[in-house]
Residue frames relative to the residue before (quaternion, step in Angstrom):
aa qw qx qy qz dx dy dz
V 1.0000 0.0000 0.0000 0.0000 0.00 0.00 0.00
K 0.6963 0.4625 -0.2869 0.4678 3.60 0.85 -0.96
K 0.6183 0.5511 -0.3588 0.4304 3.61 1.03 -0.67
L 0.7079 0.4363 -0.2530 0.4944 3.57 1.08 -0.73
G 0.5228 -0.6787 0.3853 0.3430 3.58 1.34 0.06
L 0.5091 0.6518 -0.4188 0.3750 3.60 1.18 0.50
T 0.2135 -0.7378 0.6236 0.1456 3.53 -1.28 0.46
T 0.6593 -0.5020 0.3728 0.4175 3.57 -1.26 0.31
E 0.6202 0.5450 -0.3400 0.4502 3.55 1.13 -0.64
D 0.6268 0.5311 -0.3351 0.4613 3.60 1.04 -0.74
I 0.6630 0.4979 -0.2996 0.4720 3.56 0.99 -0.86
S 0.6603 0.5103 -0.3104 0.4553 3.57 0.91 -0.90
D 0.6654 0.5014 -0.3120 0.4566 3.61 0.89 -0.90
A 0.6629 0.5135 -0.3110 0.4474 3.59 0.98 -0.84
L 0.6525 0.5050 -0.3058 0.4750 3.58 0.97 -0.85
S 0.6626 0.5083 -0.3064 0.4568 3.58 0.91 -0.86
T 0.6767 0.5002 -0.2848 0.4591 3.55 0.94 -0.95
N 0.7346 0.4348 -0.2336 0.4655 3.61 0.93 -0.84
L 0.7426 0.4138 -0.2300 0.4737 3.59 1.11 -0.52
K 0.8480 0.0217 0.0267 0.5288 3.61 0.42 -1.17
G 0.5691 -0.5816 0.4043 0.4176 3.60 1.20 -0.34
M 0.2193 -0.7760 0.5817 0.1067 3.55 -1.15 0.65
I 0.3851 -0.7168 0.5302 0.2385 3.56 -0.83 1.01
I 0.0963 -0.8229 0.5599 0.0088 3.57 -0.70 1.13
G 0.8094 -0.0648 0.0362 0.5825 3.58 1.23 -0.05
T 0.3596 -0.7123 0.5631 0.2148 3.53 -1.39 -0.07
Y 0.2029 -0.7624 0.6037 0.1147 3.57 -0.95 0.92
R 0.1876 -0.7915 0.5764 0.0784 3.53 -0.76 1.09
E 0.1332 -0.7895 0.5986 0.0255 3.51 -0.67 1.19
T 0.0140 -0.8334 0.5497 -0.0562 3.57 -0.52 1.23
D 0.1701 -0.7610 0.6207 0.0818 3.55 -0.65 1.15
S 0.7621 -0.0775 0.0734 0.6386 3.53 1.11 -0.72
P 0.6856 -0.4934 0.3187 0.4300 3.66 -1.18 0.32
L 0.7084 0.4663 -0.2610 0.4612 3.57 1.12 -0.57
T 0.7429 0.3878 -0.2056 0.5054 3.60 1.26 -0.31
E 0.2381 0.7918 -0.5277 0.1946 3.60 0.95 0.81
K 0.1251 -0.7935 0.5947 0.0303 3.52 -0.93 1.02
S 0.2088 -0.7665 0.5959 0.1175 3.58 -1.02 0.83
I 0.0822 -0.8030 0.5900 -0.0180 3.55 -0.58 1.26
P 0.3543 -0.7525 0.5069 0.2264 3.64 -0.59 1.02
I 0.2966 -0.7321 0.5869 0.1780 3.55 -1.08 0.78
V 0.0769 -0.8314 0.5500 -0.0159 3.56 -0.44 1.25
L 0.2196 -0.7682 0.5929 0.1004 3.54 -0.91 1.03
R 0.1782 0.7730 -0.5901 0.1501 3.55 -0.72 1.10
T 0.5343 -0.6066 0.4758 0.3466 3.58 -1.21 0.43
K 0.6492 -0.5135 0.3806 0.4123 3.57 -1.29 0.29
E 0.7248 0.4262 -0.2438 0.4833 3.60 1.07 -0.68
A 0.3387 0.7875 -0.4772 0.1933 3.63 1.22 0.10
H 0.7341 0.4100 -0.2485 0.4809 3.61 0.96 -0.80
N 0.7238 0.4153 -0.2263 0.5024 3.58 1.28 -0.27
T 0.3389 0.7587 -0.4957 0.2526 3.59 1.21 0.35
V 0.1139 -0.7870 0.6048 0.0433 3.55 -0.85 0.99
F 0.6828 -0.5212 0.3248 0.3957 3.54 -1.23 0.53
S 0.6531 0.5437 -0.3232 0.4165 3.62 0.94 -0.80
K 0.6902 0.4826 -0.2823 0.4593 3.60 1.14 -0.53
L 0.4893 0.6888 -0.4338 0.3128 3.62 1.20 -0.22
D 0.5747 0.6061 -0.3806 0.3969 3.59 1.09 -0.66
T 0.7779 0.3578 -0.1674 0.4887 3.55 0.91 -0.94
M 0.3443 0.7423 -0.5080 0.2690 3.59 1.24 0.29
K 0.3741 -0.7563 0.5069 0.1763 3.55 -0.84 1.05
I 0.0859 -0.7705 0.6305 0.0375 3.58 -0.95 0.96
Y 0.2867 -0.7851 0.5318 0.1362 3.56 -0.69 1.15
S 0.2578 -0.7583 0.5819 0.1411 3.56 -0.88 1.02
T 0.3773 -0.7504 0.5022 0.2058 3.57 -0.66 1.10
S 0.6698 0.5078 -0.3058 0.4472 3.58 1.15 -0.55
T 0.7673 0.3256 -0.1781 0.5229 3.61 0.99 -0.87
E 0.3031 -0.7750 0.4909 0.2577 3.55 1.34 -0.36
K 0.5625 0.5648 -0.3937 0.4579 3.55 1.03 0.82
F 0.4307 -0.6867 0.5201 0.2690 3.59 -1.23 0.46
V 0.1220 -0.7757 0.6180 0.0384 3.55 -1.10 0.85
N 0.4483 -0.6786 0.5089 0.2821 3.59 -0.96 0.84
L 0.5835 -0.6073 0.4194 0.3388 3.57 -1.09 0.78
N 0.6687 0.5231 -0.3162 0.4233 3.64 0.98 -0.76
Q 0.5722 0.5859 -0.3846 0.4258 3.59 1.29 -0.11
I 0.7715 0.3281 -0.1667 0.5190 3.56 1.20 -0.48
A 0.7956 0.2268 -0.0912 0.5543 3.59 1.22 -0.30
D 0.3467 -0.6771 0.6035 0.2389 3.53 -1.27 0.56
I 0.1939 -0.8188 0.5364 0.0653 3.56 -0.52 1.18
K 0.1090 0.7811 -0.6055 0.1067 3.57 -0.81 1.06
L 0.4621 -0.6824 0.4995 0.2672 3.56 -1.14 0.63
D 0.0702 0.7821 -0.6124 0.0917 3.56 -0.83 1.01
F 0.4361 -0.6905 0.5120 0.2660 3.56 -1.15 0.67
E 0.0634 0.7726 -0.6295 0.0540 3.55 -1.08 0.79
Y 0.4991 -0.6481 0.4820 0.3139 3.57 -1.07 0.76
G 0.4259 -0.6978 0.5148 0.2581 3.56 -0.96 0.86
Y 0.7945 0.0918 -0.0171 0.6000 3.57 1.15 -0.63
I 0.0996 -0.7944 0.5983 0.0338 3.60 -0.77 1.01
Y 0.1667 -0.8079 0.5634 0.0461 3.56 -0.61 1.19
K 0.0414 -0.7912 0.6101 0.0079 3.57 -0.95 0.91
R 0.0840 -0.7559 0.6468 0.0577 3.49 -1.24 0.64
D 0.8155 -0.0236 -0.0622 0.5750 3.54 -0.64 1.17
R 0.6609 -0.5518 0.2866 0.4202 3.56 1.04 0.96
I 0.5801 0.5343 -0.3780 0.4850 3.58 1.21 0.54
Y 0.5153 -0.6263 0.4839 0.3287 3.59 -0.97 0.87
T 0.0224 -0.8287 0.5547 -0.0711 3.58 -0.67 1.12
V 0.1669 -0.7242 0.6607 0.1057 3.51 -1.24 0.71
G 0.1748 -0.8068 0.5602 0.0677 3.59 -0.68 1.13
V 0.1065 -0.7673 0.6309 0.0434 3.56 -1.02 0.91
Q 0.0649 -0.8231 0.5641 -0.0112 3.58 -0.66 1.10
G 0.0966 0.7913 -0.5998 0.0699 3.55 -1.10 0.69
D 0.4116 -0.6895 0.5432 0.2452 3.54 -1.28 0.41
V 0.4399 -0.6993 0.5055 0.2487 3.56 -1.08 0.79
I 0.4852 -0.6660 0.4822 0.2975 3.55 -0.89 0.90
E 0.5814 -0.6020 0.4176 0.3538 3.59 -1.03 0.80
G 0.7417 0.3561 -0.2920 0.4877 3.56 -0.93 0.95
H 0.7155 0.3459 -0.2362 0.5591 3.57 1.30 -0.08
T 0.3455 -0.7388 0.5462 0.1909 3.55 -1.27 0.37
A 0.6511 -0.5126 0.3882 0.4033 3.56 -1.30 0.31
N 0.6179 0.5516 -0.3538 0.4345 3.61 1.07 -0.63
E 0.6296 0.5195 -0.3406 0.4666 3.58 1.07 -0.68
V 0.6329 0.5159 -0.3229 0.4786 3.58 1.03 -0.78
D 0.6520 0.5243 -0.3086 0.4526 3.54 0.98 -0.91
A 0.6466 0.5281 -0.3242 0.4448 3.58 0.99 -0.80
V 0.6894 0.4452 -0.2775 0.4995 3.60 1.13 -0.60
M 0.6953 0.5048 -0.2723 0.4331 3.59 0.94 -0.92
S 0.6414 0.5768 -0.3491 0.3662 3.57 0.86 -0.92
P 0.6722 0.4762 -0.3274 0.4628 3.66 0.79 -0.86
W 0.6460 0.5219 -0.3255 0.4520 3.58 1.01 -0.84
I 0.6478 0.5163 -0.3139 0.4640 3.59 0.96 -0.87
V 0.6283 0.5431 -0.3342 0.4456 3.59 0.99 -0.85
E 0.6647 0.4903 -0.3030 0.4754 3.60 0.97 -0.81
K 0.6468 0.5119 -0.3235 0.4637 3.54 1.01 -0.82
V 0.6282 0.5365 -0.3430 0.4471 3.60 0.97 -0.80
K 0.6193 0.5333 -0.3378 0.4668 3.58 1.04 -0.78
E 0.6528 0.5140 -0.3060 0.4648 3.59 0.97 -0.89
W 0.6633 0.5025 -0.3020 0.4651 3.59 0.94 -0.92
E 0.6457 0.5225 -0.3189 0.4565 3.55 1.00 -0.83
A 0.6476 0.5066 -0.3320 0.4623 3.58 1.02 -0.76
E 0.6407 0.5152 -0.3133 0.4753 3.58 1.02 -0.78
R 0.6522 0.5169 -0.3093 0.4602 3.54 1.00 -0.84
S 0.6273 0.5426 -0.3330 0.4485 3.58 1.03 -0.76
E 0.6473 0.5153 -0.3148 0.4651 3.55 1.03 -0.80
K 0.6551 0.5085 -0.3071 0.4668 3.56 1.04 -0.85
I 0.6187 0.5380 -0.3398 0.4607 3.57 1.06 -0.82
K 0.6572 0.5027 -0.3288 0.4552 3.63 0.85 -0.90
T 0.6772 0.5009 -0.2975 0.4495 3.60 0.90 -0.92
K 0.7497 0.4110 -0.2300 0.4649 3.56 0.80 -1.01
T 0.5745 0.5603 -0.4026 0.4403 3.59 1.13 -0.40
V 0.6249 0.5335 -0.3272 0.4668 3.60 1.06 -0.74
A 0.7318 0.4156 -0.2234 0.4917 3.54 1.02 -0.92
G 0.4290 -0.7210 0.4428 0.3163 3.59 1.30 -0.25
L 0.5136 0.6703 -0.3803 0.3772 3.56 1.22 0.60
L 0.4388 0.7243 -0.4552 0.2751 3.62 1.23 -0.03
S 0.1997 -0.7664 0.5996 0.1149 3.58 -0.99 0.93
T 0.6690 -0.5146 0.3599 0.3976 3.54 -1.29 0.35
A 0.6523 0.5399 -0.3145 0.4291 3.55 0.97 -0.87
E 0.6763 0.4969 -0.2864 0.4622 3.57 1.03 -0.84
G 0.6627 0.5052 -0.3065 0.4600 3.59 1.21 -0.38
A 0.5239 0.6539 -0.4069 0.3638 3.61 1.28 -0.08
N 0.4800 -0.6649 0.4927 0.2910 3.57 -1.19 0.60
Y 0.4615 -0.6462 0.5252 0.3060 3.54 -1.28 0.42
K 0.0006 -0.7695 0.6386 -0.0054 3.54 -1.13 0.80
Y 0.1029 -0.7865 0.6030 0.0851 3.55 -1.19 0.39
E 0.1089 -0.7595 0.6388 0.0567 3.53 -1.26 0.59
I 0.3312 -0.7075 0.5859 0.2156 3.55 -1.11 0.75
G 0.1435 -0.8212 0.5502 0.0483 3.56 -0.63 1.12
G 0.6102 0.6033 -0.3866 0.3381 3.57 -1.12 -0.70
V 0.8465 -0.1061 0.1105 0.5099 3.54 -1.05 -0.90
T 0.6415 0.5364 -0.3276 0.4397 3.60 0.97 -0.86
E 0.6618 0.4998 -0.3097 0.4652 3.57 0.90 -0.92
M 0.6638 0.5067 -0.2981 0.4623 3.57 0.93 -0.95
S 0.6451 0.5248 -0.3168 0.4561 3.57 0.99 -0.86
N 0.6511 0.5201 -0.3156 0.4538 3.60 0.97 -0.85
K 0.6599 0.5033 -0.3039 0.4678 3.57 0.99 -0.88
Q 0.6548 0.5026 -0.3049 0.4750 3.60 0.97 -0.87
S 0.6536 0.5148 -0.3167 0.4555 3.58 0.94 -0.85
A 0.6535 0.5055 -0.3127 0.4687 3.57 1.00 -0.81
A 0.6477 0.5015 -0.3206 0.4757 3.60 1.02 -0.78
L 0.6522 0.5099 -0.3165 0.4632 3.56 1.03 -0.79
G 0.6445 0.5398 -0.3113 0.4430 3.59 1.04 -0.77
E 0.6123 0.5581 -0.3444 0.4417 3.55 1.15 -0.61
K 0.7280 0.4367 -0.2442 0.4687 3.57 1.08 -0.70
L 0.4928 0.6936 -0.4216 0.3136 3.61 1.19 -0.32
P 0.6215 0.5346 -0.3715 0.4358 3.69 0.86 -0.67
F 0.6512 0.5073 -0.3253 0.4613 3.59 0.99 -0.80
A 0.6341 0.5242 -0.3223 0.4681 3.60 1.04 -0.78
G 0.6574 0.5039 -0.3057 0.4695 3.58 0.98 -0.82
L 0.6454 0.5118 -0.3160 0.4708 3.57 1.00 -0.77
F 0.6391 0.5252 -0.3189 0.4627 3.60 1.02 -0.82
I 0.6557 0.4968 -0.3178 0.4715 3.60 0.97 -0.85
L 0.6338 0.5324 -0.3297 0.4541 3.59 1.02 -0.82
L 0.6610 0.5003 -0.3137 0.4630 3.63 0.91 -0.86
L 0.6368 0.5197 -0.3327 0.4622 3.62 1.00 -0.77
L 0.6792 0.4881 -0.3006 0.4583 3.60 0.90 -0.90
V 0.6378 0.5071 -0.3341 0.4738 3.59 0.99 -0.76
G 0.6565 0.5131 -0.3128 0.4559 3.58 0.98 -0.76
Q 0.6802 0.4940 -0.2922 0.4560 3.58 1.04 -0.78
F 0.7987 0.3011 -0.1496 0.4990 3.59 0.81 -0.98
N 0.2984 -0.7767 0.4997 0.2407 3.58 1.33 -0.26
S 0.6608 0.4402 -0.3039 0.5264 3.53 1.05 0.84
I 0.3679 -0.7304 0.5281 0.2286 3.60 -0.76 1.01
K 0.5938 0.5837 -0.3558 0.4243 3.59 1.08 -0.68
K 0.6828 0.4830 -0.2795 0.4716 3.57 0.87 -0.96
A 0.6293 0.5308 -0.3275 0.4637 3.56 1.07 -0.78
I 0.6556 0.5025 -0.3084 0.4718 3.58 0.98 -0.81
I 0.6148 0.5495 -0.3411 0.4514 3.59 1.03 -0.79
I 0.6718 0.4924 -0.2926 0.4696 3.57 0.95 -0.92
L 0.6779 0.4924 -0.3079 0.4508 3.60 0.89 -0.84
L 0.6070 0.5743 -0.3508 0.4226 3.59 1.16 -0.54
T 0.5638 0.5883 -0.3940 0.4253 3.61 1.26 -0.16
I 0.5359 0.6467 -0.4036 0.3628 3.60 1.19 -0.44
P 0.6606 0.4946 -0.3426 0.4490 3.68 0.85 -0.75
L 0.5666 0.5811 -0.3886 0.4362 3.60 1.18 -0.48
G 0.6581 0.4910 -0.3000 0.4857 3.56 1.05 -0.80
I 0.6222 0.5413 -0.3480 0.4458 3.61 1.01 -0.74
L 0.6064 0.5460 -0.3463 0.4629 3.58 1.06 -0.71
G 0.6625 0.5007 -0.3028 0.4675 3.57 0.99 -0.84
V 0.6175 0.5487 -0.3471 0.4440 3.57 1.06 -0.74
A 0.6543 0.5247 -0.3076 0.4495 3.57 0.94 -0.91
V 0.6633 0.4818 -0.2991 0.4884 3.57 0.96 -0.91
G 0.6594 0.5332 -0.3089 0.4307 3.63 0.91 -0.88
L 0.6724 0.4855 -0.3111 0.4640 3.59 0.92 -0.84
I 0.6271 0.5129 -0.3402 0.4773 3.60 1.11 -0.61
I 0.6803 0.4856 -0.2902 0.4659 3.58 0.87 -0.94
G 0.7524 0.4062 -0.2145 0.4721 3.56 0.90 -0.91
H 0.3888 -0.7467 0.4649 0.2741 3.58 1.31 0.05
Q 0.4185 0.6928 -0.4646 0.3593 3.56 0.95 0.94
N 0.4414 -0.6866 0.5162 0.2595 3.56 -1.20 0.60
F 0.4354 -0.6760 0.5244 0.2802 3.51 -1.16 0.62
G 0.1412 0.8095 -0.5453 0.1656 3.51 0.24 1.35
F 0.8106 -0.2842 0.2043 0.4695 3.50 -1.33 -0.40
F 0.6903 0.4718 -0.2909 0.4650 3.61 0.89 -0.88
A 0.6061 0.5343 -0.3574 0.4685 3.58 1.11 -0.55
I 0.6249 0.5251 -0.3242 0.4783 3.57 1.12 -0.74
I 0.6220 0.5294 -0.3437 0.4633 3.58 1.01 -0.81
G 0.6459 0.5140 -0.3144 0.4688 3.58 0.98 -0.85
L 0.6398 0.5235 -0.3172 0.4648 3.60 1.04 -0.77
V 0.6565 0.4953 -0.3080 0.4784 3.57 0.95 -0.86
S 0.6470 0.5099 -0.3180 0.4693 3.60 0.96 -0.83
L 0.6341 0.5495 -0.3149 0.4436 3.55 1.05 -0.84
S 0.6119 0.5722 -0.3516 0.4178 3.59 1.04 -0.73
G 0.7110 0.4373 -0.2661 0.4821 3.56 1.07 -0.64
V 0.6580 0.5105 -0.3064 0.4610 3.60 1.28 -0.34
V 0.6942 0.5110 -0.3039 0.4056 3.59 0.80 -0.97
V 0.6095 0.5601 -0.3721 0.4200 3.59 1.10 -0.49
N 0.5121 0.6583 -0.4183 0.3597 3.62 1.20 -0.39
N 0.6583 0.5045 -0.3235 0.4555 3.61 0.89 -0.91
A 0.6646 0.4993 -0.3136 0.4590 3.59 0.94 -0.83
I 0.6146 0.5427 -0.3395 0.4609 3.58 1.06 -0.75
V 0.6675 0.5056 -0.3001 0.4569 3.58 0.88 -0.98
L 0.6759 0.5092 -0.2928 0.4451 3.57 0.93 -0.90
L 0.6830 0.4790 -0.2817 0.4740 3.56 0.91 -0.94
D 0.6315 0.5249 -0.3377 0.4601 3.58 1.04 -0.74
Q 0.6402 0.5185 -0.3241 0.4651 3.59 1.03 -0.74
I 0.6140 0.5385 -0.3474 0.4607 3.59 1.04 -0.74
E 0.6628 0.5007 -0.3098 0.4626 3.57 0.96 -0.83
V 0.6246 0.5312 -0.3356 0.4638 3.56 1.08 -0.75
E 0.6607 0.5075 -0.3133 0.4557 3.60 0.90 -0.92
I 0.7005 0.4627 -0.2869 0.4613 3.60 0.96 -0.76
S 0.7732 0.3942 -0.2123 0.4491 3.58 0.75 -1.04
E 0.7694 0.3522 -0.1915 0.4973 3.61 0.96 -0.82
N 0.7733 0.3426 -0.2070 0.4917 3.61 0.88 -0.81
G 0.4636 -0.7468 0.3964 0.2649 3.57 1.32 0.01
L 0.4143 0.7023 -0.4884 0.3107 3.58 1.16 0.43
N 0.4893 -0.6236 0.5021 0.3458 3.55 -1.17 0.52
P 0.6952 -0.5091 0.2981 0.4106 3.64 -1.14 0.51
V 0.6155 0.5588 -0.3659 0.4184 3.61 1.02 -0.75
H 0.7265 0.4135 -0.2414 0.4929 3.57 0.82 -1.02
A 0.6110 0.5749 -0.3583 0.4096 3.62 1.06 -0.73
V 0.6425 0.5263 -0.3260 0.4515 3.59 0.98 -0.81
V 0.6825 0.4902 -0.2897 0.4582 3.56 0.90 -0.94
M 0.6823 0.4929 -0.2835 0.4596 3.57 0.91 -0.95
S 0.6408 0.5224 -0.3309 0.4548 3.58 1.01 -0.72
A 0.6551 0.4932 -0.3221 0.4732 3.57 0.98 -0.82
Q 0.6366 0.5328 -0.3244 0.4535 3.57 1.09 -0.71
S 0.7384 0.4512 -0.2288 0.4459 3.56 0.78 -1.08
R 0.7285 0.4170 -0.2376 0.4888 3.61 1.06 -0.67
F 0.4464 0.7142 -0.4561 0.2875 3.63 1.20 -0.19
R 0.7206 0.4485 -0.2715 0.4537 3.59 0.73 -1.02
P 0.6617 0.4958 -0.3434 0.4453 3.69 0.80 -0.78
I 0.6571 0.5035 -0.3156 0.4637 3.57 0.97 -0.89
L 0.6663 0.5080 -0.3056 0.4523 3.57 0.93 -0.89
L 0.6692 0.4920 -0.3045 0.4663 3.61 0.92 -0.84
T 0.6249 0.5354 -0.3382 0.4566 3.59 1.01 -0.76
T 0.6736 0.4966 -0.2939 0.4618 3.53 0.95 -0.89
I 0.6455 0.5296 -0.3230 0.4457 3.58 0.98 -0.86
T 0.6611 0.4977 -0.3136 0.4657 3.61 0.94 -0.85
T 0.6362 0.5132 -0.3325 0.4705 3.59 1.06 -0.68
L 0.6551 0.5097 -0.3130 0.4616 3.56 0.98 -0.84
C 0.6261 0.5332 -0.3445 0.4528 3.61 1.03 -0.72
G 0.6569 0.5137 -0.3041 0.4606 3.55 1.08 -0.69
L 0.7039 0.4687 -0.2529 0.4699 3.56 1.16 -0.62
L 0.5170 0.6785 -0.4028 0.3319 3.59 1.21 -0.45
P 0.6496 0.5087 -0.3422 0.4495 3.66 0.85 -0.79
L 0.6282 0.5441 -0.3258 0.4507 3.57 1.07 -0.76
W 0.6617 0.4906 -0.2936 0.4850 3.56 1.09 -0.77
L 0.7377 0.4507 -0.2411 0.4411 3.56 0.83 -0.99
F 0.8244 0.1957 -0.0530 0.5284 3.57 0.99 -0.89
G 0.4707 0.7218 -0.4115 0.2968 3.59 1.22 0.14
G 0.4954 -0.6675 0.4339 0.3475 3.58 1.19 -0.19
A 0.7345 -0.4441 0.3026 0.4144 3.52 -1.36 0.14
M 0.6497 0.5472 -0.3229 0.4174 3.59 1.07 -0.70
W 0.7880 0.3647 -0.1657 0.4676 3.62 0.83 -1.05
K 0.5104 0.6804 -0.4117 0.3272 3.61 1.15 -0.38
P 0.6472 0.5162 -0.3490 0.4392 3.67 0.84 -0.79
M 0.6572 0.5026 -0.3220 0.4603 3.61 0.98 -0.81
A 0.6568 0.5124 -0.3070 0.4602 3.57 0.99 -0.91
V 0.6425 0.5210 -0.3121 0.4673 3.60 0.95 -0.87
S 0.6450 0.5255 -0.3221 0.4519 3.58 0.94 -0.87
L 0.6910 0.4735 -0.2765 0.4710 3.56 0.87 -0.92
I 0.6805 0.5120 -0.3066 0.4251 3.61 0.82 -0.98
F 0.7443 0.4025 -0.2320 0.4798 3.57 0.66 -1.06
G 0.6032 0.5536 -0.3523 0.4533 3.55 1.11 -0.64
L 0.6659 0.4936 -0.2965 0.4743 3.58 0.99 -0.85
I 0.6406 0.5349 -0.3340 0.4382 3.58 0.95 -0.84
F 0.7017 0.4511 -0.2670 0.4826 3.55 0.81 -1.02
A 0.6702 0.5006 -0.3172 0.4467 3.63 0.84 -0.87
T 0.6588 0.5179 -0.3231 0.4398 3.58 0.92 -0.83
M 0.7060 0.4649 -0.2726 0.4596 3.55 0.77 -1.06
L 0.7063 0.4490 -0.2773 0.4720 3.60 0.93 -0.79
T 0.5935 0.5854 -0.3619 0.4172 3.57 1.10 -0.68
L 0.6614 0.5204 -0.3197 0.4353 3.60 0.93 -0.85
G 0.7258 0.3758 -0.2597 0.5144 3.59 1.14 -0.38
V 0.6867 0.5121 -0.2871 0.4286 3.60 1.04 -0.80
I 0.6315 0.5583 -0.3430 0.4146 3.60 0.92 -0.92
P 0.6725 0.4726 -0.3330 0.4621 3.69 0.75 -0.84
V 0.6495 0.5119 -0.3285 0.4562 3.59 1.01 -0.78
L 0.6667 0.4932 -0.3061 0.4675 3.59 0.93 -0.89
Y 0.6170 0.5378 -0.3400 0.4631 3.58 1.05 -0.76
A 0.6749 0.4883 -0.3034 0.4625 3.56 0.91 -0.90
I 0.6490 0.5046 -0.3207 0.4704 3.61 1.04 -0.68
F 0.7082 0.4709 -0.2730 0.4497 3.60 0.76 -0.99
F 0.7831 0.2938 -0.1530 0.5264 3.59 0.97 -0.84
K 0.4519 -0.7441 0.4162 0.2624 3.58 1.27 0.45
V 0.2420 0.7603 -0.5528 0.2401 3.56 0.81 1.08
E 0.2523 -0.8045 0.5260 0.1118 3.60 -0.56 1.18
Y 0.1236 -0.7989 0.5862 0.0528 3.59 -0.92 0.93
K 0.3003 0.7578 -0.5255 0.2439 3.58 1.12 0.58
D 0.8374 0.0695 -0.1159 0.5296 3.57 -0.97 1.00
Y 0.2953 0.7634 -0.5230 0.2379 3.60 1.07 0.67
E 0.0977 -0.7790 0.6179 0.0417 3.57 -1.10 0.88
Y 0.4435 -0.7403 0.4442 0.2409 3.53 -0.61 1.16
Q 0.6523 0.5363 -0.3323 0.4200 3.63 0.88 -0.86
V 0.6232 0.5372 -0.3489 0.4485 3.56 1.04 -0.75
V 0.6216 0.5481 -0.3403 0.4443 3.58 1.00 -0.77
I 0.6573 0.5210 -0.3157 0.4438 3.56 0.88 -0.94
E 0.6813 0.4910 -0.3009 0.4518 3.59 0.88 -0.94
E 0.6747 0.4913 -0.2990 0.4626 3.58 0.92 -0.89
E 0.6473 0.5168 -0.3187 0.4609 3.56 0.98 -0.82
T 0.6472 0.5228 -0.3210 0.4526 3.59 1.00 -0.82
K 0.6485 0.5202 -0.3062 0.4637 3.58 1.02 -0.83
S 0.6669 0.5121 -0.3100 0.4437 3.54 0.94 -0.92
K 0.6649 0.4908 -0.3126 0.4683 3.58 0.99 -0.77
T 0.6191 0.5418 -0.3495 0.4483 3.58 1.07 -0.73
E 0.6607 0.5080 -0.3003 0.4639 3.58 0.99 -0.87
L 0.6515 0.5200 -0.3201 0.4501 3.60 1.04 -0.78
Y 0.7149 0.4280 -0.2445 0.4960 3.59 0.97 -0.79
């Protein structure tokens, strides 16, 4: 190169000019101070866009020192080789990204459920092929670091975002539970009653699990939102029932045995009607809410149904256990007669 009077800058300028063009300046077009445009000035040969491999040998390179042209094949051996035009990395690892849109009526979780097993099988195939290449190239001493790396895959897009949001939501749930516990203790002035009310939440979770199975829905981010919302709703029935028990004991003078039975009787219809009206409001969201809102609606609907029906039976049992209310030799008819007499005397 030096003998021919060329520099690396001469070679670089010639290649740029003959292949893709070289920026030599900028033209500023100004209609007004606010609409200034910068247009690059590119120097290229007439054949720059039509350069073929066979013509590279005779490409002329101008020497600024000797003021003469030199053919490219006089200073370089030209051969055709493949190279990626764009290399994408994620977390400093060579990555290939595949993107697609979900068909209407389906969710990203459904696609993930189908794609993940397929990708796992493909990764096994790729690993087997890689192992064979490693054995071959190790013998020949040609193995590179990149070829020795393992294959990994990650599901991105909506699934990745949903997982991150679910994790962030899960971190805050203990604080929400603690806040609910403090409110209940403050209202009833009793830790036992607060615990009884909180124990109704798992009843709703059972309903959510059954509902998602029946409704063929995935447990994604919106299902978790429905579950969190349900936690604040199902406790209402328990609060109403326990409050009525306290009213029967403190104001109507019933003993705990009769108070529990009468409270369950008197609050059954209001609790049931409240739940039914809530379910009616959620049904349109389940039927016409689309793939995104259906999991949340299913979580709330089935969670409420299970929690309501089980609460009416579980809360009296838990109250009897926590406060040691004995029901040995209990007769229902006696309770009705005594309760009727007590109300007659009060009125």
